C-alpha positions, 0 to 999 in steps of 0.5 A: 924605317922603324920596327915591323907593327903588327895587325891593328884596325881599320881605327888604328891605322887612321890614327898612327902618325905619318911614319908610322903609317908610312911604315906600316903601308911600307909592309904592304908594298915598297913603291913609295909613290903608292905608300905616300899615296895612301898615307895622304888618303887617311882617314879610311872610311873602311876597309871597302874603301882602302882597298878600293883606294889601293887599286885605284893608286896602283892602277895610276902608276907607271913600270918605275913604280912597279919595278920599285915594288917587285924589289920588295920581294925575295925570289921564289924558293929564296926565303932567306932574302927575304929575312935579309934586305926586306925585313919590313914587309917579313911579318905580312909576307910570312906564308906566302911562300910556305908552299915552297917549304916543302917542294922537292929539292928538284921544285926548288933549284927549277924554281932558282934556275927559272927566276934567273933566267926570268930575271935575265930575260926581263930585269926584275925578278918573278912575280906571283901571288905565291899564296894557294899555290904548290911550287910546282903550280909556280914552276908551270906559271914561271915557265909560261911567263917566261914566253911573253914579251917585256911590256906583256910581263911587267903588267902580269907582274903587276897585277899579282904585286896588286894581289899580294899588296891586298893580302896583306892589307887584309893581314894588316888589318887581321886586329879589325876581323878578330874585334868583329867576330868576338 
């Protein structure tokens, strides 16, 4: 895969080659079927249309696609895995776990242990839209979700993934927001 792509306008996204558009959308979500649908849907008339289609394509996916998307995330509290394994999402994922960086060692350890237990129970890592949440809030969510049945948890994790993807799309199109404010 090519190098990560920085923020751009909607017009720039629409004008990207198929390869570069694939790279751009992979920064938002690594589910290959979702990425292919997004690349094929171009050109987008507006940011809202892009977001609506992103949601629609996401809702049409199946468990295997969700699991593939979940693979593109670091374990909560394990920011290092983001840098090592998923460099293509690094730029747009920056800051998503920033509250973990300021958490106590006890909370970080509890998150790591909780995520390990979660992964053993469900077969995938804990997915939560961490933006705006403290590490303690994420830990509480993780502990509460450990009691769910797997099929419910897949749906909850998929809904959190959709939120994360929207945030990343908006970061990708940050140049659009900047140009409209000038």
